[in-house]
VOBA-32288 format. One record per residue: residue number from 1; residue in one letter; x, y, z of N, C-alpha, C in turn. Coordinates in steps of 0.02 Angstrom, whole numbers. Each point is the difference from the previous one (the first is absolute). Example, Ala and Ser with C-alpha at 12.3 -4.5 7.8 and 13.67 -1.06 7.14 Angstrom:
2
1  A  660  -284  390  -45  59  0  45  60  0
2  S  -18  53  -36  42  59  3  -39  55  37
END
This chain:
303
1  X  -3999  -11002  -864  -6  59  58  -46  -34  28
2  X  25  2  84  -33  -33  50  -74  70  0
3  X  -60  -41  14  -58  38  28  -15  23  76
4  X  -28  40  -9  -16  18  75  -31  -45  35
5  X  8  -4  63  -62  -35  41  -65  19  -10
6  X  -52  -38  5  -63  44  31  6  45  45
7  X  -45  46  3  -22  56  60  -25  -47  43
8  X  30  8  43  -31  -40  99  -78  47  3
9  X  -19  -49  44  -69  22  46  24  72  26
10  X  57  13  49  21  58  38  19  40  -41
11  X  34  -8  -66  22  40  -40  -64  45  -30
12  X  -46  -31  -41  -56  17  -18  -67  55  52
13  X  7  -35  49  -23  49  70  36  48  1
14  X  58  -5  9  38  75  0  -36  43  -59
15  X  18  -22  -65  -2  56  -48  -70  25  11
16  X  -52  -38  21  -45  27  -7  -12  59  77
17  X  30  -36  51  -5  82  49  19  41  -13
18  X  56  3  -31  64  70  -32  -66  26  -64
19  X  -28  -25  -12  -53  18  -82  -50  57  55
20  X  -25  -50  65  -51  37  40  17  45  30
21  X  69  16  21  15  58  48  6  78  -47
22  X  13  -38  -81  36  51  -40  -89  32  -32
23  X  -52  -40  18  -78  17  -33  9  60  78
24  X  25  -43  50  -43  52  63  50  82  6
25  X  31  -2  -65  60  50  35  43  9  55
26  X  21  -76  8  55  16  58  35  40  -40
27  X  74  5  62  34  51  -13  48  -60  -45
28  X  32  55  -63  59  -35  -50  71  -36  74
29  X  8  27  47  59  -12  62  -50  -68  5
30  X  -46  10  28  -37  -57  45  13  -81  -32
31  X  -31  19  -76  -5  -59  -44  66  -32  -27
32  X  62  45  -13  53  -9  -1  36  -61  36
33  X  -9  45  77  49  -57  42  -57  -52  27
34  X  -50  -6  -1  -44  -64  0  12  -65  -70
35  X  6  51  -51  26  -39  -63  53  -38  19
36  X  53  41  32  79  -46  0  -13  -42  75
37  X  -46  19  46  9  -54  69  -48  -70  -33
38  X  -36  1  -21  -53  -33  -44  24  -52  -52
39  X  68  21  -23  9  -30  -80  56  -48  47
40  X  41  42  51  51  -64  41  -37  -52  39
41  X  -69  28  38  -47  -65  12  -15  -44  -25
42  X  -25  -3  -75  -29  -38  -41  62  -49  -51
43  X  52  7  6  77  -13  -6  0  -59  57
44  X  26  35  74  -4  -41  39  -56  -82  15
45  X  -67  23  -4  -55  -27  6  3  -53  -70
46  X  32  4  -56  5  -38  -73  -87  -14  -16
47  X  -12  -69  3  -52  -14  -34  -61  -32  29
48  X  4  33  80  -43  -23  47  -68  36  28
49  X  -52  -21  -28  -59  35  -13  -12  30  91
50  X  -59  35  -21  -21  39  74  -8  -31  69
51  X  -29  -56  -40  -27  -51  78  53  -41  45
52  X  48  0  -70  81  -33  51  29  62  47
53  X  -20  71  -21  42  24  46  -13  51  64
54  X  7  -48  53  -3  13  52  63  51  44
55  X  -21  25  65  19  43  27  108  -21  10
56  X  -23  -54  -5  82  -26  42  48  23  -78
57  X  -42  -15  -86  31  14  -54  14  72  18
58  X  -42  38  14  -4  85  14  72  2  41
59  X  8  -10  60  61  -21  25  76  7  -8
60  X  -25  -60  -50  70  -33  -48  5  56  -39
61  X  -47  27  -34  -6  46  -50  45  65  17
62  X  -3  25  76  34  38  29  75  17  25
63  X  16  -88  14  58  -25  50  59  7  -89
64  X  -47  -6  -69  31  -7  -52  27  81  -26
65  X  -50  46  23  18  53  -5  62  23  32
66  X  -11  -17  75  53  41  37  99  -31  -18
67  X  -22  -68  -23  53  -46  -8  35  25  -63
68  X  -34  46  -43  6  66  -86  49  46  32
69  X  -15  14  82  24  54  39  -24  58  -10
70  X  -91  -6  4  -27  63  -5  -20  13  55
71  X  -14  58  9  -4  22  89  -77  4  31
72  X  -5  14  42  -62  -29  30  -57  45  -36
73  X  3  70  -16  -15  40  -13  -41  -36  -70
74  X  41  -29  -40  2  4  -66  -55  -81  -7
75  X  11  -44  66  -28  -44  2  -76  11  13
76  X  -11  47  65  -32  11  3  -88  45  -45
77  X  54  13  -61  -36  28  -36  -27  -56  -50
78  X  47  -64  -5  -27  -36  -56  -57  -37  36
79  X  -5  0  67  -71  -31  50  -43  34  -30
80  X  13  56  20  -75  47  -25  -21  -3  -61
81  X  47  -14  -41  -38  -1  -79  -24  -73  -28
82  X  18  -54  64  -27  -61  -15  -64  8  56
83  X  5  32  26  -84  21  64  -42  8  -50
84  X  7  74  -44  -19  18  -50  -38  -40  -63
85  X  57  -65  1  -39  -11  -64  -33  -55  24
86  X  13  -17  70  -58  -58  17  -67  28  27
87  X  -17  71  -7  -53  10  31  -37  8  -75
88  X  29  21  -50  -29  14  -75  -3  -81  -25
89  X  17  -55  13  -16  -56  -12  -53  -17  37
90  X  -22  11  46  -66  -16  54  -41  12  -14
91  X  10  85  -37  -78  45  -32  3  -63  -48
92  X  35  -10  -50  8  -19  -53  -47  -77  -15
93  X  10  -38  76  -22  -39  16  37  -81  -5
94  X  101  33  -46  48  -51  -3  -9  -33  58
95  X  9  29  75  24  -22  44  -40  5  57
96  X  -11  -51  46  -54  12  59  42  27  86
97  X  56  2  -7  50  18  47  55  25  -13
98  X  36  34  25  49  55  5  42  -22  49
99  X  55  -50  -24  77  -31  58  30  58  -8
100  X  5  73  -44  52  39  29  -35  45  41
101  X  -41  -18  20  -36  48  72  35  -34  58
102  X  24  -70  -1  -3  -33  74  106  11  0
103  X  6  35  -46  75  10  -4  26  50  19
104  X  38  28  57  9  32  35  52  52  -26
105  X  -21  78  4  46  65  -38  68  -11  16
106  X  56  8  -35  58  -3  45  9  64  60
107  X  29  12  39  -6  50  34  26  46  -12
108  X  50  57  -31  8  49  -21  19  42  44
109  X  76  32  7  18  43  42  -24  62  22
110  X  -5  -1  50  -45  81  10  64  64  -18
111  X  -26  31  -57  51  53  -12  -16  78  62
112  X  50  -1  34  -17  65  25  -1  75  -31
113  X  -35  35  -10  8  74  -24  26  24  16
114  X  34  48  -56  63  50  21  -29  48  42
115  X  13  45  54  -26  38  40  53  73  -8
116  X  5  41  -6  20  51  6  15  26  50
117  X  87  9  6  29  29  102  -30  54  -4
118  X  0  8  79  -13  54  46  25  65  -45
119  X  66  -9  -25  27  48  -16  -53  38  -79
120  X  8  -66  -34  -43  30  -79  -60  32  49
121  X  -36  -50  26  -80  50  24  12  68  20
122  X  56  15  29  24  68  27  1  45  -61
123  X  27  -12  -43  0  30  -79  -51  5  -27
124  X  -51  -41  8  -56  14  -39  -18  66  22
125  X  -15  0  86  -28  49  15  31  77  12
126  X  69  -1  -18  32  50  12  -18  63  -66
127  X  8  60  11  -18  38  -49  -76  5  -8
128  X  -11  36  -45  -66  -10  -45  -14  -56  -42
129  X  -63  -4  -21  -25  -58  -30  29  14  -74
130  X  38  -44  -53  17  25  -48  -58  5  -53
131  X  38  37  -55  -71  19  -52  -29  -44  -9
132  X  -11  -41  -11  -48  -67  -38  -54  -28  26
133  X  0  64  77  -26  -10  35  -70  52  -11
134  X  -64  -26  -9  -62  47  -47  -22  17  50
135  X  -13  -15  50  -28  18  83  38  -16  44
136  X  57  61  28  65  -24  26  -45  9  81
137  X  -39  47  -3  -13  -16  81  -22  -69  41
138  X  -59  -17  -69  -30  -64  4  44  -77  15
139  X  47  40  -57  51  -69  -13  53  -35  57
140  X  12  72  29  64  -4  78  -76  -31  45
141  X  -63  18  18  -25  -38  46  8  -63  -9
142  X  -22  -22  -74  -1  -67  -21  64  -40  35
143  X  71  45  -17  30  -62  16  28  -4  68
144  X  -25  46  48  -12  16  70  -31  -52  21
145  X  -56  -2  -23  -63  -50  44  40  -87  -20
146  X  -4  -1  -50  42  -75  -52  57  -17  58
147  X  37  62  6  65  -25  35  -1  -10  64
148  X  -27  63  5  2  36  83  -67  -45  52
149  X  -50  -45  -24  -50  -26  23  2  -72  -19
150  X  32  -14  -73  -9  -79  -14  -46  -26  -22
151  X  -51  54  -34  -63  -40  -9  13  -26  -92
152  X  -63  -43  0  6  -1  -64  -51  38  -57
153  X  27  -25  -82  -9  49  -41  -90  -6  19
154  X  -18  -58  6  -79  -4  -10  -26  53  71
155  X  22  -12  57  7  51  56  -8  63  2
156  X  63  42  -25  21  39  -15  -52  65  -59
157  X  -47  -45  -48  -33  44  -34  -72  -13  38
158  X  -2  -58  60  -85  10  18  9  52  74
159  X  55  47  -17  -8  51  74  -44  57  -12
160  X  -52  4  20  -49  63  6  44  71  61
161  X  -19  52  -19  36  55  39  -46  -18  71
162  X  -31  -40  14  -22  16  52  22  -67  33
163  X  53  -38  -10  11  -65  44  79  43  21
164  X  34  52  -14  36  52  34  -7  4  70
165  X  37  -24  42  -31  29  79  78  25  5
166  X  -2  84  -9  46  44  17  21  -6  70
167  X  -41  -7  41  17  25  75  32  -77  25
168  X  -10  -46  -18  40  -51  10  59  -23  -46
169  X  4  20  -42  52  8  -68  -11  -91  -19
170  X  -56  -20  -16  -10  -68  -34  -30  14  -51
171  X  -17  -62  -44  -46  -3  -52  -36  -69  9
172  X  -83  20  -3  -53  -64  -10  22  -47  -74
173  X  31  -62  -7  -3  -29  -50  -41  -64  8
174  X  -20  1  -64  -43  -50  -23  36  -61  -28
175  X  17  -50  24  58  -48  -27  -44  -59  -36
176  X  16  -71  -11  -26  -52  -23  -52  -18  29
177  X  -54  -33  -37  -59  -19  57  -38  41  40
178  X  10  76  -23  -41  47  30  25  -5  67
179  X  57  -23  2  42  30  86  4  52  21
180  X  11  49  36  10  59  15  61  18  50
181  X  28  46  -31  68  -1  81  39  73  -6
182  X  14  19  25  25  63  23  76  -4  -9
183  X  42  52  -52  57  -22  -1  29  89  -8
184  X  49  10  76  23  72  -6  53  6  -23
185  X  -13  82  -30  44  15  -43  54  51  41
186  X  40  13  -43  59  62  33  -1  71  -26
187  X  37  45  34  -14  78  -27  11  25  -80
188  X  20  -46  -24  26  0  -74  -55  -19  -49
189  X  -51  -40  46  -74  -3  -38  -32  40  7
190  X  -8  39  78  -38  59  16  25  61  -56
191  X  62  27  6  33  46  -36  -25  -9  -85
192  X  -6  -66  -37  -31  -13  -49  -79  20  -11
193  X  -35  -21  53  -58  10  -6  -37  62  0
194  X  58  43  30  -27  63  6  15  34  -77
195  X  61  -35  -16  13  43  -73  -57  -21  -43
196  X  -35  -61  -7  -21  -27  -31  -57  28  -1
197  X  -64  -24  53  -65  22  4  -31  85  -33
198  X  60  69  2  -33  35  -45  3  -14  -54
199  X  55  -29  -30  -1  -12  -81  -62  -51  -24
200  X  -6  -52  54  -43  -42  -37  -85  39  1
201  X  -17  57  71  -75  34  -27  18  34  -43
202  X  53  42  -41  15  40  -49  -40  -57  -72
203  X  28  -50  21  -13  -28  -82  -52  -45  14
204  X  -47  -1  59  -76  -36  -5  -35  66  -6
205  X  5  93  5  -31  33  -2  -9  13  -92
206  X  71  -11  -5  15  12  -93  -55  -51  -32
207  X  2  -53  33  -30  -54  -43  -76  4  16
208  X  -23  39  49  -67  -3  42  -8  -94  17
209  X  48  3  52  -9  -71  3  -16  -21  84
210  X  -25  -27  17  3  -35  61  16  -66  41
211  X  53  -20  17  17  -83  6  1  14  87
212  X  -9  -62  23  57  -13  65  57  -26  -6
213  X  20  -24  -46  69  -25  -18  43  55  1
214  X  58  -32  36  52  45  19  71  30  -67
215  X  18  -63  -18  11  -17  -51  -8  25  -76
216  X  -1  47  -22  -50  11  -69  55  -3  -69
217  X  -26  9  -58  8  12  -57  -4  67  7
218  X  50  30  -77  -23  57  -24  -82  26  -14
219  X  -37  -65  -14  -67  19  -26  -39  -8  67
220  X  16  6  35  -46  -23  77  -22  -57  14
221  X  38  -46  -23  -39  -52  27  42  -61  18
222  X  -15  -43  42  47  -44  50  51  -58  -41
223  X  53  8  17  67  -19  -48  -13  -81  19
224  X  28  -18  -66  7  -79  -16  38  -42  28
225  X  25  -56  0  48  -39  48  50  16  -80
226  X  -32  2  -56  59  -29  -42  32  86  -4
227  X  -33  49  17  27  66  -25  50  33  61
228  X  -10  -33  56  57  -10  49  34  -40  -19
229  X  14  -52  -28  59  -36  -14  31  50  -75
230  X  -2  -11  -39  6  71  -39  55  54  22
231  X  -32  26  56  24  72  39  52  -23  25
232  X  3  -69  51  25  -5  33  83  -5  -51
233  X  -17  -37  -35  51  -24  -63  35  57  -36
234  X  -36  36  -28  22  67  -13  56  34  39
235  X  -33  4  50  22  57  79  71  -65  11
236  X  2  -41  9  45  -38  39  63  -4  -59
237  X  -2  -12  -50  29  -11  -38  58  92  -34
238  X  -34  41  8  11  57  1  46  19  52
239  X  -30  -35  77  59  7  57  53  -16  1
240  X  21  -43  -64  48  -40  20  -23  -93  -2
241  X  -54  -16  37  -26  -60  9  14  -57  -71
242  X  -4  -73  12  6  -42  -64  -83  9  -32
243  X  4  -20  -47  -72  -4  -37  -37  -47  25
244  X  6  -37  43  -46  -69  -4  -44  32  80
245  X  9  48  21  -24  34  75  -70  21  -24
246  X  -49  -41  42  -73  -4  -19  -23  34  92
247  X  -45  24  31  -53  3  59  37  -79  48
248  X  -26  -35  -53  10  -30  76  84  -35  32
249  X  48  37  -55  69  28  34  -3  46  52
250  X  -25  20  -9  -12  62  61  -29  -38  69
251  X  -36  -37  3  -22  -16  40  39  -60  23
252  X  36  -29  -13  61  -42  9  44  16  33
253  X  41  65  -30  25  28  11  0  29  73
254  X  -62  11  6  -33  10  76  4  -21  43
255  X  -2  -87  -1  -7  -30  27  68  -41  27
256  X  69  12  -59  48  -32  10  56  69  42
257  X  -19  59  -22  27  54  44  -22  11  66
258  X  -49  -7  32  -44  -10  71  26  -59  40
259  X  25  -55  -29  29  -55  24  66  39  -10
260  X  44  -9  -43  68  31  12  -3  60  54
261  X  -16  31  12  6  56  43  -49  -33  88
262  X  -12  -63  7  -18  -18  51  -70  -16  30
263  X  -59  19  -57  -39  -7  14  -25  -74  16
264  X  -60  -25  34  -3  -75  11  -46  -36  -47
265  X  -11  -53  -24  -49  -32  -56  -55  18  23
266  X  -30  -10  65  -65  2  0  -6  88  -7
267  X  17  36  44  -26  74  -35  -14  15  -83
268  X  68  -45  -21  -9  9  -86  -51  -32  -41
269  X  -12  -51  50  -64  -54  -33  -75  54  10
270  X  2  18  49  -54  36  7  -2  58  -35
271  X  53  42  -27  16  60  -39  -43  -10  -75
272  X  38  -60  -26  -11  -18  -54  -63  -33  -7
273  X  -50  -39  44  -52  -23  1  -2  -72  -41
274  X  66  -14  11  8  -84  12  -39  -30  46
275  X  -50  -63  -15  -18  -52  10  38  -27  20
276  X  34  -55  -12  64  -23  29  66  1  25
277  X  33  22  69  51  -5  -12  40  -3  -48
278  X  13  -81  -5  51  -19  -67  16  40  -57
279  X  -84  35  -8  28  31  -76  50  72  11
280  X  -24  22  87  55  38  10  59  -12  -8
281  X  9  -53  28  80  -51  -2  29  9  -44
282  X  -25  29  -56  31  -17  -69  53  77  -5
283  X  -7  25  34  36  67  11  69  -14  56
284  X  2  -42  34  53  -31  33  40  -21  -55
285  X  -16  -48  -53  48  -17  -64  32  48  -32
286  X  -69  75  -10  39  53  -29  41  25  29
287  X  -1  14  65  38  44  34  57  -34  21
288  X  5  -84  16  42  -28  5  63  -3  -90
289  X  -37  6  -43  24  -17  -61  56  82  -40
290  X  -29  33  39  25  87  8  90  -6  45
291  X  -22  -50  66  65  -26  56  50  -26  -25
292  X  -44  -54  -52  91  -39  11  18  50  -82
293  X  -56  38  -62  78  45  -24  14  49  -5
294  X  12  33  96  17  55  22  72  -52  31
295  X  -26  -70  19  68  -37  31  42  -2  -62
296  X  -18  -51  -35  45  -7  -58  38  84  -23
297  X  -29  48  -2  48  55  -27  46  9  30
298  X  -6  8  89  20  40  46  51  -37  15
299  X  -15  -83  32  57  -3  54  73  -56  -46
300  X  36  38  31  60  -18  -23  -6  -66  -14
301  X  22  -65  31  -39  -73  -5  -40  -1  -74
302  X  -38  49  -14  -74  -44  -51  24  33  -59
303  X  64  45  -15  12  11  -58  45  -13  -31
END
């Protein structure tokens, strides 16, 4: 009966690395993924010691994975596992350099987020808030601000009552890097504010609280981004939207729908608070995707 060949230096190091991950209580999913990728790497490298493995060998390994039919995502994951392994080897004094750091991560295809249509968003605002809305006046205002003004979740919870400029129909928004901008709002936001502010005052009075926060929870404290995410998902699903909707989906919908209705990119950039126009141009892709879908469904020659 043939005996197993002795474990190579690389295989022994991988075993020790995985043990260290378990001791650090890394997730079982991460350990399993790393173990699979690193086992394939050990098989590819064979008996070579660490000192004989350079960035060219690692590039060869990635090419080997492509030849096996693995996707760019899987190859990128394998490279991430190798980089993590090398960082640990350096901490342990096994290697002095990390050749995996010299290898570029495969460029992954950018996935465009699915954006609700204008018709779907109209359905969300039609009629009353659903029964799952614990604080319907607040929740309607929340949706009106996220979709009507295109603001980020973190910007939403940061709004104070003093930031509302009712006379000019605008809100002062504090964005990334402490940058401030004014964002206009429409009549639906004004109407939602009129309904919400008295309800907000009642909650604060009952709780004997005082806060400048515009959006509050039922204990009278400022809402958190996590709470907003839960509320948006719950109401969106109740109104017929898919369960992957989150606050940023409504921001994407704002930018996409504005573009579809004829707004110029510079104006959208200003309202969204994007530092670079290239970020705003992402909405051109979203809008074009929608246009292509309509074309494929409706043009006689495309059917």
